[in-house]
DRENSE-674800 format. One record per residue (C-alpha): residue number from 1; residue in one letter; x, y, z negated. Coordinates in steps of 0.001 Angstrom, whole numbers. Example, Ala and Ser with C-alpha at 12.3 -4.5 7.8 and 13.67 -1.06 7.14 Angstrom:
2
pos=1	code=A	east=12300	north=-4500	up=-7800
pos=2	code=S	east=13670	north=-1060	up=-7140
//
This chain:
445
pos=1	code=M	east=105255	north=81642	up=-123706
pos=2	code=L	east=101572	north=81177	up=-124639
pos=3	code=K	east=101554	north=84756	up=-126106
pos=4	code=F	east=102295	north=86271	up=-122626
pos=5	code=L	east=99690	north=84070	up=-120961
pos=6	code=L	east=97029	north=84927	up=-123571
pos=7	code=F	east=97853	north=88662	up=-123098
pos=8	code=T	east=97483	north=88528	up=-119383
pos=9	code=V	east=94019	north=86617	up=-119983
pos=10	code=M	east=92990	north=89513	up=-122169
pos=11	code=L	east=94061	north=92106	up=-119493
pos=12	code=M	east=91686	north=90499	up=-117309
pos=13	code=K	east=88839	north=91406	up=-119416
pos=14	code=L	east=90079	north=95024	up=-119209
pos=15	code=S	east=90274	north=95082	up=-115400
pos=16	code=K	east=87532	north=97591	up=-115092
pos=17	code=N	east=89607	north=100163	up=-116958
pos=18	code=W	east=92547	north=100886	up=-114575
pos=19	code=S	east=94527	north=103001	up=-116942
pos=20	code=L	east=94173	north=100391	up=-119696
pos=21	code=A	east=95256	north=97524	up=-117455
pos=22	code=Q	east=98224	north=99800	up=-116295
pos=23	code=Y	east=99203	north=100376	up=-119968
pos=24	code=G	east=98862	north=96738	up=-120782
pos=25	code=L	east=101278	north=95668	up=-118036
pos=26	code=G	east=103795	north=98259	up=-119293
pos=27	code=I	east=103431	north=96783	up=-122839
pos=28	code=L	east=103642	north=93175	up=-121354
pos=29	code=S	east=106831	north=94236	up=-119530
pos=30	code=F	east=108265	north=95731	up=-122824
pos=31	code=M	east=107441	north=92699	up=-124870
pos=32	code=L	east=109182	north=90468	up=-122220
pos=33	code=G	east=112149	north=92618	up=-122558
pos=34	code=L	east=112382	north=92363	up=-126328
pos=35	code=N	east=111970	north=88447	up=-125827
pos=36	code=C	east=115457	north=87951	up=-124323
pos=37	code=F	east=117268	north=85277	up=-126602
pos=38	code=H	east=119815	north=84717	up=-123843
pos=39	code=N	east=121352	north=81328	up=-123863
pos=40	code=M	east=121552	north=78367	up=-121380
pos=41	code=H	east=118925	north=76225	up=-123192
pos=42	code=M	east=115135	north=76049	up=-122905
pos=43	code=Y	east=113238	north=78246	up=-125445
pos=44	code=N	east=109559	north=79294	up=-126092
pos=45	code=L	east=108634	north=75577	up=-125652
pos=46	code=G	east=105089	north=74191	up=-125934
pos=47	code=F	east=102070	north=73008	up=-123805
pos=48	code=N	east=104599	north=71768	up=-121203
pos=49	code=L	east=105812	north=75313	up=-120810
pos=50	code=G	east=109287	north=76783	up=-121487
pos=51	code=M	east=111857	north=79187	up=-120441
pos=52	code=D	east=115604	north=79050	up=-119434
pos=53	code=Y	east=117539	north=82028	up=-118272
pos=54	code=V	east=116447	north=81637	up=-114657
pos=55	code=S	east=112611	north=81497	up=-115499
pos=56	code=Y	east=113161	north=84352	up=-117847
pos=57	code=I	east=114649	north=86631	up=-115064
pos=58	code=L	east=112005	north=85740	up=-112696
pos=59	code=I	east=109024	north=86062	up=-115240
pos=60	code=Y	east=110391	north=89472	up=-116263
pos=61	code=L	east=110673	north=90578	up=-112535
pos=62	code=S	east=106917	north=89370	up=-112030
pos=63	code=A	east=105538	north=91438	up=-114914
pos=64	code=W	east=107734	north=94556	up=-113873
pos=65	code=I	east=106730	north=94417	up=-110215
pos=66	code=M	east=103221	north=94009	up=-111171
pos=67	code=F	east=103292	north=97097	up=-113490
pos=68	code=L	east=104690	north=99066	up=-110593
pos=69	code=I	east=102220	north=97656	up=-108163
pos=70	code=I	east=99301	north=99051	up=-110283
pos=71	code=I	east=101019	north=102549	up=-110624
pos=72	code=S	east=101617	north=102646	up=-106792
pos=73	code=S	east=98192	north=101604	up=-105546
pos=74	code=E	east=96405	north=104450	up=-107023
pos=75	code=K	east=94893	north=105140	up=-103616
pos=76	code=V	east=92664	north=102037	up=-104138
pos=77	code=K	east=91333	north=103639	up=-107293
pos=78	code=S	east=90839	north=107296	up=-105819
pos=79	code=T	east=88983	north=105933	up=-102787
pos=80	code=G	east=86927	north=103326	up=-104881
pos=81	code=K	east=87717	north=100298	up=-102888
pos=82	code=F	east=86799	north=97751	up=-105543
pos=83	code=S	east=89328	north=98949	up=-108025
pos=84	code=S	east=88297	north=96530	up=-110866
pos=85	code=L	east=88335	north=93585	up=-108368
pos=86	code=F	east=91802	north=94724	up=-107169
pos=87	code=V	east=93303	north=94746	up=-110729
pos=88	code=L	east=91682	north=91312	up=-111559
pos=89	code=V	east=93094	north=89776	up=-108511
pos=90	code=N	east=96559	north=90979	up=-109241
pos=91	code=L	east=96218	north=89735	up=-113006
pos=92	code=V	east=95176	north=86144	up=-111676
pos=93	code=L	east=98095	north=86317	up=-109458
pos=94	code=L	east=100528	north=87161	up=-112418
pos=95	code=F	east=99012	north=84524	up=-114525
pos=96	code=S	east=99748	north=82000	up=-111804
pos=97	code=L	east=103209	north=83227	up=-111394
pos=98	code=F	east=103962	north=83090	up=-115305
pos=99	code=I	east=102902	north=79394	up=-115052
pos=100	code=S	east=104966	north=78604	up=-112108
pos=101	code=F	east=108124	north=79995	up=-113576
pos=102	code=S	east=107645	north=78524	up=-117075
pos=103	code=S	east=106257	north=74995	up=-116261
pos=104	code=L	east=108223	north=71972	up=-117401
pos=105	code=N	east=106225	north=69603	up=-115409
pos=106	code=Y	east=106596	north=69303	up=-111732
pos=107	code=L	east=102785	north=68740	up=-111076
pos=108	code=L	east=101962	north=71725	up=-113161
pos=109	code=F	east=104489	north=73780	up=-111138
pos=110	code=Y	east=102937	north=72425	up=-107854
pos=111	code=V	east=99452	north=73410	up=-108977
pos=112	code=S	east=100339	north=76858	up=-110097
pos=113	code=F	east=102694	north=77220	up=-106870
pos=114	code=E	east=99663	north=76649	up=-104549
pos=115	code=M	east=97314	north=78763	up=-106862
pos=116	code=S	east=99396	north=81807	up=-106177
pos=117	code=L	east=98445	north=81690	up=-102501
pos=118	code=I	east=94883	north=82339	up=-103157
pos=119	code=P	east=95088	north=85829	up=-104736
pos=120	code=T	east=97648	north=86739	up=-102175
pos=121	code=I	east=95234	north=85857	up=-99155
pos=122	code=I	east=92494	north=87843	up=-101058
pos=123	code=L	east=94753	north=90824	up=-101435
pos=124	code=I	east=95575	north=90607	up=-97707
pos=125	code=L	east=92068	north=90094	up=-96318
pos=126	code=G	east=90354	north=92588	up=-98895
pos=127	code=W	east=92639	north=95351	up=-98874
pos=128	code=G	east=94722	north=95041	up=-95724
pos=129	code=Y	east=94940	north=97608	up=-92994
pos=130	code=Q	east=94197	north=96166	up=-89512
pos=131	code=P	east=91778	north=93593	up=-88175
pos=132	code=E	east=94765	north=91578	up=-87435
pos=133	code=R	east=95009	north=90879	up=-91170
pos=134	code=I	east=92735	north=87668	up=-90787
pos=135	code=Q	east=95315	north=86159	up=-88268
pos=136	code=A	east=97941	north=87040	up=-90760
pos=137	code=G	east=96196	north=85444	up=-93784
pos=138	code=V	east=95402	north=82300	up=-91709
pos=139	code=Y	east=99183	north=82071	up=-90589
pos=140	code=M	east=100096	north=82373	up=-94179
pos=141	code=L	east=97777	north=79795	up=-95238
pos=142	code=F	east=98615	north=77106	up=-92662
pos=143	code=Y	east=102323	north=77576	up=-92916
pos=144	code=T	east=102302	north=77064	up=-96584
pos=145	code=L	east=99688	north=74429	up=-96899
pos=146	code=S	east=100547	north=72141	up=-94066
pos=147	code=L	east=104143	north=71606	up=-95453
pos=148	code=S	east=103024	north=71690	up=-99203
pos=149	code=L	east=101021	north=68489	up=-98784
pos=150	code=P	east=103899	north=66359	up=-98377
pos=151	code=L	east=105413	north=67733	up=-101665
pos=152	code=L	east=102376	north=66597	up=-103495
pos=153	code=G	east=102688	north=63044	up=-102217
pos=154	code=S	east=106363	north=63251	up=-102853
pos=155	code=L	east=105722	north=64346	up=-106592
pos=156	code=L	east=103274	north=61429	up=-107141
pos=157	code=Y	east=105900	north=58971	up=-105779
pos=158	code=I	east=108337	north=60389	up=-108117
pos=159	code=Y	east=105933	north=59706	up=-111047
pos=160	code=Y	east=105365	north=56169	up=-109815
pos=161	code=T	east=109039	north=55414	up=-109488
pos=162	code=S	east=110286	north=57296	up=-112705
pos=163	code=G	east=107273	north=57189	up=-114850
pos=164	code=S	east=107653	north=60985	up=-115570
pos=165	code=L	east=107275	north=64340	up=-113826
pos=166	code=T	east=108850	north=66351	up=-116690
pos=167	code=M	east=111704	north=68338	up=-115319
pos=168	code=E	east=115247	north=66975	up=-116462
pos=169	code=L	east=113549	north=63678	up=-117564
pos=170	code=S	east=113046	north=62240	up=-113915
pos=171	code=K	east=115850	north=60046	up=-112845
pos=172	code=K	east=118260	north=61234	up=-110071
pos=173	code=L	east=118267	north=59633	up=-106650
pos=174	code=L	east=121404	north=58118	up=-105709
pos=175	code=N	east=120620	north=56502	up=-102362
pos=176	code=T	east=121409	north=58317	up=-99000
pos=177	code=D	east=119433	north=55910	up=-96566
pos=178	code=Y	east=116909	north=57082	up=-93864
pos=179	code=L	east=113840	north=56729	up=-96089
pos=180	code=T	east=115306	north=58795	up=-98748
pos=181	code=F	east=116168	north=61572	up=-96158
pos=182	code=V	east=112414	north=61687	up=-95176
pos=183	code=W	east=111567	north=61867	up=-98888
pos=184	code=Y	east=113929	north=64555	up=-99419
pos=185	code=L	east=112817	north=66521	up=-96355
pos=186	code=S	east=109172	north=66373	up=-97311
pos=187	code=T	east=109847	north=67627	up=-100774
pos=188	code=I	east=111986	north=70729	up=-99980
pos=189	code=M	east=110032	north=71871	up=-96822
pos=190	code=A	east=107325	north=73553	up=-98941
pos=191	code=F	east=110094	north=75794	up=-100663
pos=192	code=L	east=111957	north=76296	up=-97310
pos=193	code=V	east=108570	north=77881	up=-95812
pos=194	code=K	east=108102	north=79984	up=-98963
pos=195	code=L	east=111796	north=81312	up=-99098
pos=196	code=P	east=111553	north=81595	up=-95979
pos=197	code=M	east=114157	north=79909	up=-93954
pos=198	code=Y	east=114946	north=81039	up=-90424
pos=199	code=M	east=112417	north=78977	up=-88009
pos=200	code=F	east=109837	north=78797	up=-90780
pos=201	code=H	east=109532	north=82546	up=-91198
pos=202	code=L	east=107057	north=83607	up=-88655
pos=203	code=W	east=104136	north=84308	up=-91084
pos=204	code=L	east=106356	north=86745	up=-93263
pos=205	code=P	east=106412	north=89611	up=-90924
pos=206	code=K	east=102744	north=89259	up=-90004
pos=207	code=A	east=101730	north=88994	up=-93695
pos=208	code=H	east=103710	north=92066	up=-94798
pos=209	code=V	east=102637	north=94392	up=-91871
pos=210	code=E	east=98957	north=93569	up=-92548
pos=211	code=A	east=99049	north=93696	up=-96375
pos=212	code=P	east=98319	north=96531	up=-98591
pos=213	code=V	east=101209	north=98088	up=-100567
pos=214	code=A	east=100370	north=95707	up=-103452
pos=215	code=G	east=100544	north=92522	up=-101227
pos=216	code=S	east=103831	north=93775	up=-99748
pos=217	code=M	east=105456	north=94504	up=-103062
pos=218	code=I	east=104355	north=91168	up=-104652
pos=219	code=L	east=105330	north=89307	up=-101661
pos=220	code=A	east=108695	north=90686	up=-101229
pos=221	code=G	east=109332	north=91143	up=-104829
pos=222	code=V	east=108167	north=87876	up=-106306
pos=223	code=L	east=106567	north=85382	up=-104090
pos=224	code=L	east=109589	north=84623	up=-101845
pos=225	code=K	east=111366	north=83989	up=-105223
pos=226	code=L	east=109083	north=81027	up=-105753
pos=227	code=G	east=110756	north=79096	up=-103043
pos=228	code=G	east=114304	north=79780	up=-104338
pos=229	code=Y	east=113134	north=78698	up=-107778
pos=230	code=G	east=111429	north=75583	up=-106692
pos=231	code=L	east=114694	north=74744	up=-104843
pos=232	code=I	east=116826	north=75300	up=-107937
pos=233	code=R	east=114461	north=72738	up=-110008
pos=234	code=I	east=114037	north=70271	up=-107252
pos=235	code=L	east=117542	north=69816	up=-105660
pos=236	code=V	east=118855	north=68548	up=-108771
pos=237	code=F	east=116811	north=65369	up=-108183
pos=238	code=F	east=118094	north=64916	up=-104665
pos=239	code=Q	east=121628	north=66142	up=-105341
pos=240	code=K	east=123567	north=63274	up=-103634
pos=241	code=I	east=121773	north=63474	up=-100390
pos=242	code=S	east=121441	north=67227	up=-100531
pos=243	code=L	east=125127	north=67499	up=-100630
pos=244	code=S	east=125616	north=65521	up=-97380
pos=245	code=F	east=123239	north=67725	up=-95484
pos=246	code=S	east=124424	north=71010	up=-96931
pos=247	code=W	east=126222	north=71905	up=-93500
pos=248	code=L	east=122816	north=71904	up=-91863
pos=249	code=W	east=121146	north=74214	up=-94183
pos=250	code=V	east=124183	north=76637	up=-94343
pos=251	code=S	east=124442	north=76582	up=-90458
pos=252	code=I	east=120682	north=77329	up=-89809
pos=253	code=S	east=120742	north=80155	up=-92459
pos=254	code=L	east=123934	north=82062	up=-91296
pos=255	code=V	east=123039	north=81732	up=-87552
pos=256	code=G	east=119364	north=82556	up=-88242
pos=257	code=G	east=120233	north=85322	up=-90622
pos=258	code=T	east=122400	north=86947	up=-87981
pos=259	code=L	east=119851	north=86621	up=-85219
pos=260	code=I	east=117197	north=88191	up=-87715
pos=261	code=S	east=119635	north=90939	up=-88485
pos=262	code=L	east=119686	north=91821	up=-84738
pos=263	code=L	east=115997	north=91472	up=-84247
pos=264	code=C	east=115785	north=94224	up=-87282
pos=265	code=L	east=117805	north=96798	up=-85002
pos=266	code=R	east=115044	north=96713	up=-82465
pos=267	code=Q	east=112072	north=97064	up=-84994
pos=268	code=V	east=109953	north=100179	up=-84605
pos=269	code=D	east=107540	north=99247	up=-87445
pos=270	code=M	east=109048	north=100328	up=-90970
pos=271	code=K	east=107404	north=97418	up=-92576
pos=272	code=S	east=108230	north=94917	up=-90137
pos=273	code=L	east=111783	north=95859	up=-90397
pos=274	code=I	east=111913	north=95558	up=-94130
pos=275	code=A	east=110159	north=92264	up=-93903
pos=276	code=Y	east=112630	north=90656	up=-91506
pos=277	code=S	east=115615	north=92108	up=-93494
pos=278	code=S	east=114028	north=89940	up=-96402
pos=279	code=V	east=114578	north=86876	up=-94074
pos=280	code=A	east=118175	north=87748	up=-93673
pos=281	code=H	east=118696	north=88058	up=-97337
pos=282	code=M	east=116762	north=85008	up=-98541
pos=283	code=S	east=119052	north=82992	up=-95823
pos=284	code=L	east=121957	north=83908	up=-98037
pos=285	code=V	east=120168	north=82645	up=-101045
pos=286	code=L	east=119523	north=79338	up=-99482
pos=287	code=C	east=123230	north=78915	up=-98611
pos=288	code=G	east=124047	north=79615	up=-102302
pos=289	code=L	east=121706	north=76883	up=-103388
pos=290	code=V	east=122564	north=74009	up=-101227
pos=291	code=I	east=126278	north=73938	up=-101844
pos=292	code=F	east=125923	north=73036	up=-105472
pos=293	code=N	east=128468	north=75187	up=-107326
pos=294	code=W	east=128065	north=77753	up=-110085
pos=295	code=W	east=128986	north=80745	up=-107979
pos=296	code=G	east=126382	north=79959	up=-105540
pos=297	code=L	east=123757	north=79439	up=-107982
pos=298	code=M	east=124625	north=82519	up=-109890
pos=299	code=G	east=124721	north=84737	up=-106564
pos=300	code=A	east=121471	north=83215	up=-105526
pos=301	code=V	east=119741	north=84336	up=-108701
pos=302	code=V	east=121262	north=87721	up=-108602
pos=303	code=I	east=120443	north=88472	up=-105051
pos=304	code=M	east=116786	north=87179	up=-105679
pos=305	code=L	east=116601	north=89792	up=-108631
pos=306	code=G	east=118218	north=92554	up=-106594
pos=307	code=H	east=116155	north=91936	up=-103543
pos=308	code=G	east=112780	north=91753	up=-105410
pos=309	code=L	east=113540	north=95195	up=-106750
pos=310	code=C	east=115103	north=96975	up=-103580
pos=311	code=S	east=112599	north=95433	up=-101141
pos=312	code=S	east=109656	north=96368	up=-103300
pos=313	code=G	east=110804	north=99866	up=-103597
pos=314	code=L	east=111437	north=100046	up=-99807
pos=315	code=F	east=107753	north=98744	up=-99106
pos=316	code=C	east=106588	north=101468	up=-101561
pos=317	code=L	east=108405	north=104261	up=-99791
pos=318	code=A	east=106859	north=103106	up=-96431
pos=319	code=N	east=103597	north=103194	up=-97788
pos=320	code=M	east=104025	north=106863	up=-99181
pos=321	code=V	east=105030	north=107658	up=-95697
pos=322	code=Y	east=102063	north=105808	up=-94107
pos=323	code=E	east=99611	north=107469	up=-96631
pos=324	code=R	east=100686	north=111023	up=-95334
pos=325	code=L	east=101246	north=110441	up=-91805
pos=326	code=G	east=98800	north=107490	up=-90955
pos=327	code=S	east=101518	north=105474	up=-89025
pos=328	code=R	east=104368	north=103234	up=-89796
pos=329	code=S	east=106213	north=103723	up=-86503
pos=330	code=L	east=109784	north=104859	up=-86538
pos=331	code=L	east=109026	north=106603	up=-83341
pos=332	code=I	east=106580	north=108949	up=-84960
pos=333	code=N	east=108042	north=109205	up=-88523
pos=334	code=K	east=111172	north=111050	up=-87535
pos=335	code=G	east=112536	north=114018	up=-89305
pos=336	code=L	east=111136	north=113008	up=-92759
pos=337	code=L	east=114179	north=115116	up=-94311
pos=338	code=N	east=112537	north=118345	up=-93069
pos=339	code=F	east=108733	north=117032	up=-93979
pos=340	code=M	east=109423	north=115388	up=-97318
pos=341	code=P	east=112886	north=116512	up=-98566
pos=342	code=S	east=112610	north=115296	up=-102109
pos=343	code=M	east=111904	north=111646	up=-100750
pos=344	code=G	east=115295	north=111909	up=-98562
pos=345	code=L	east=117339	north=110849	up=-101659
pos=346	code=W	east=115260	north=107804	up=-102285
pos=347	code=W	east=115330	north=106567	up=-99055
pos=348	code=F	east=119211	north=106819	up=-99116
pos=349	code=L	east=119445	north=105163	up=-102475
pos=350	code=L	east=117193	north=102085	up=-101809
pos=351	code=S	east=118671	north=101810	up=-98005
pos=352	code=V	east=122153	north=101695	up=-99498
pos=353	code=G	east=120644	north=99209	up=-101965
pos=354	code=N	east=119583	north=97013	up=-99227
pos=355	code=M	east=122904	north=96975	up=-97686
pos=356	code=A	east=124623	north=95781	up=-100960
pos=357	code=A	east=126650	north=99079	up=-101799
pos=358	code=P	east=127974	north=99379	up=-105263
pos=359	code=P	east=126783	north=99457	up=-108132
pos=360	code=S	east=123783	north=97429	up=-106989
pos=361	code=L	east=122883	north=93888	up=-108012
pos=362	code=N	east=122847	north=92955	up=-104347
pos=363	code=L	east=126548	north=93753	up=-104168
pos=364	code=L	east=127248	north=91451	up=-107235
pos=365	code=G	east=125137	north=88555	up=-105728
pos=366	code=E	east=126950	north=88981	up=-102255
pos=367	code=I	east=130338	north=88763	up=-103774
pos=368	code=S	east=129425	north=85512	up=-105609
pos=369	code=L	east=127838	north=83989	up=-102505
pos=370	code=I	east=130839	north=85034	up=-100337
pos=371	code=M	east=133224	north=83406	up=-102860
pos=372	code=S	east=131219	north=80177	up=-103131
pos=373	code=L	east=130528	north=79877	up=-99274
pos=374	code=V	east=134198	north=80549	up=-98519
pos=375	code=S	east=135537	north=78192	up=-100778
pos=376	code=W	east=133082	north=75542	up=-99388
pos=377	code=S	east=134055	north=76087	up=-95875
pos=378	code=K	east=136409	north=78738	up=-94362
pos=379	code=L	east=134269	north=78544	up=-91251
pos=380	code=S	east=131441	north=80215	up=-92943
pos=381	code=M	east=133467	north=83560	up=-93048
pos=382	code=W	east=132345	north=84356	up=-89375
pos=383	code=G	east=128611	north=83896	up=-90308
pos=384	code=I	east=129017	north=85998	up=-93537
pos=385	code=M	east=131088	north=88581	up=-91467
pos=386	code=F	east=128257	north=89058	up=-89005
pos=387	code=L	east=125506	north=89024	up=-91595
pos=388	code=S	east=127079	north=91744	up=-93771
pos=389	code=F	east=128161	north=93956	up=-90814
pos=390	code=F	east=124406	north=93935	up=-89268
pos=391	code=S	east=122903	north=94077	up=-92763
pos=392	code=A	east=124555	north=97707	up=-92952
pos=393	code=S	east=123678	north=98462	up=-89457
pos=394	code=Y	east=119925	north=98018	up=-89812
pos=395	code=S	east=119962	north=99615	up=-93238
pos=396	code=L	east=121396	north=102834	up=-91714
pos=397	code=Y	east=119493	north=102445	up=-88520
pos=398	code=M	east=116214	north=102558	up=-90712
pos=399	code=Y	east=117528	north=105486	up=-92794
pos=400	code=S	east=118962	north=107815	up=-89925
pos=401	code=L	east=115952	north=107098	up=-87712
pos=402	code=S	east=113330	north=108036	up=-90205
pos=403	code=Q	east=115221	north=110938	up=-91830
pos=404	code=H	east=116776	north=112824	up=-88989
pos=405	code=G	east=115458	north=114259	up=-85799
pos=406	code=S	east=112627	north=116617	up=-84937
pos=407	code=F	east=109465	north=115754	up=-86847
pos=408	code=S	east=105965	north=115426	up=-84984
pos=409	code=N	east=104334	north=118651	up=-84053
pos=410	code=S	east=100933	north=117229	up=-85079
pos=411	code=L	east=101786	north=117456	up=-88897
pos=412	code=Y	east=100625	north=120468	up=-90791
pos=413	code=S	east=101520	north=120322	up=-94292
pos=414	code=C	east=101600	north=117912	up=-97271
pos=415	code=S	east=102926	north=117132	up=-100626
pos=416	code=S	east=106579	north=116000	up=-100677
pos=417	code=G	east=105980	north=113699	up=-103476
pos=418	code=K	east=104008	north=113257	up=-106811
pos=419	code=V	east=105436	north=112605	up=-110290
pos=420	code=R	east=103861	north=109176	up=-110097
pos=421	code=E	east=105632	north=108202	up=-106839
pos=422	code=F	east=108994	north=109453	up=-108215
pos=423	code=M	east=108576	north=107487	up=-111338
pos=424	code=V	east=107773	north=104116	up=-109333
pos=425	code=L	east=110876	north=104745	up=-107199
pos=426	code=F	east=112863	north=105318	up=-110193
pos=427	code=L	east=111703	north=102267	up=-112077
pos=428	code=H	east=112762	north=100261	up=-108971
pos=429	code=W	east=116171	north=101888	up=-108582
pos=430	code=F	east=117160	north=102038	up=-112230
pos=431	code=P	east=117164	north=98295	up=-113013
pos=432	code=L	east=118751	north=97555	up=-109590
pos=433	code=N	east=121840	north=99676	up=-110318
pos=434	code=V	east=122053	north=99644	up=-114096
pos=435	code=L	east=121747	north=95826	up=-114697
pos=436	code=I	east=125157	north=95327	up=-113187
pos=437	code=L	east=126517	north=96663	up=-116506
pos=438	code=N	east=125391	north=93592	up=-118307
pos=439	code=V	east=126466	north=90549	up=-115706
pos=440	code=S	east=126392	north=88139	up=-118539
pos=441	code=L	east=122565	north=88477	up=-118864
pos=442	code=I	east=122000	north=87472	up=-115163
pos=443	code=S	east=124813	north=85413	up=-114427
pos=444	code=G	east=124508	north=82986	up=-117461
pos=445	code=V	east=128251	north=83221	up=-118011
//
C-alpha cells in the first residue's frame, strides 16, 4: 500500500504541471488495476495499512474518479483559476482517501476520515459557483463535525475497554442495555451523516449545487462511500445490538428513500436532482449493511461502486451543459437533443444506468439487496417497490425534460462535444456496464 501513497505524494510535487499530474493519475489507476490479488484476506500489509476486497474496490474507485476529475476540470486550467493549487488539493484529498480505505486502525481511520473534509471544503469554497457556497461549506462542516466528535470519544473508550484499536482485534460487544445503545448511536452517527441517511441529508444537495464539477464528482463518487465503508468496519463491533435495531434503520431508509424520490420529481436544478437521487441510492446501501447477511453486504458494495461511476458521470454531463448554457435549470435546458445531438446518447446511457437497467452494476446490486431485504422481512417489499418505481420515474423525467422540447431562442451555436468530454463519459460508462461480466471480483464470491 505504501508504494501507492508514495506515488501520490510524488504527484503532489508535480502539481504545477497539469498534464503530468493527469498522466500520473492514469498510471496510478493502471497500477492499482494490476494489483488485484483477489481473495478474502488482507494483503499489502504494513504500517497499519492493508487492503481486503472492499478496500481494494474503493481505493481503485477513488483513483479512477480522481483521474476523470482532472480530465473534466479542463476549464480551471484554461481560465487560469489557480490550476496548480486545484491539482494539489485534489491529490491531498486522494491521499486522505487512500489512508481511510486502507487503515487497519480505527484511530488512523478516524483521522483520515476527518482529514478528507478539509480539501473538500477548500474545493467548494475556492472553485464553487455561487456566493451561497459559503453556507454550503459551513453546513457540510457542522453536520459532519458535530456528529463525529462522539465517534472519537467512542473509539477512545473502545481502546480503554479492549486495549486495542486494531480492526478485528477489538473484542465484540454482547450487551444490549441502554448505555450500550447510547455508545452504539454515538459511534455510527458520523457514518450515517456521511452516507447520508434520510434526515441527515440536508447538507448534501447544498454542497453539490454549489461545488465545482470536481467537488460534485468526488462527493458523489467516493466521499459518500466513506460512510458505507465506515459502517462495514464498525458494525461488526456492535453486531448484537445492531441486529436488534435493524428494523429502525431499514424503516427510515425505505420510507425516506421513497420521499426523496418523490422530491426528485419536482426538482428543476439538474445538479440538485442528481444529488437527491444519491440519497435514495444510499438508503438502499444502508438497508443492506444493517441486516447482516452476505447478499446485503455484497449488494451494498456493488451499489456503492455502480453509484460512484454513474452519479459522477451524470454530474459531469450536467457540468458540460452548464459550461455551454450558463444554467443548470431544466426549464431552460430543454431540447438538448437538437442543440447537442452527440450528447443525447450519453444522457440516455447514464440515465438508464441510474435507474438500474441491465447490464449496469446498479442492477446487480439492487437484485442482491432486494433478495436480502425480502428474505429479512416480507413487509419491506412495499418500500422496495415504491423506491424502484420512483427511481425509474425521476431518471426518465430528467432525461425526457432535458433532451426533448423546444430549445431556448437565446442560444446561437456551440460545440456538440469535444473528444475529451466523450472520453470522460466513456470511462464512466464502460466500467459501470462491463464489470458485471466479472461478478466474482466485486461480490467476493
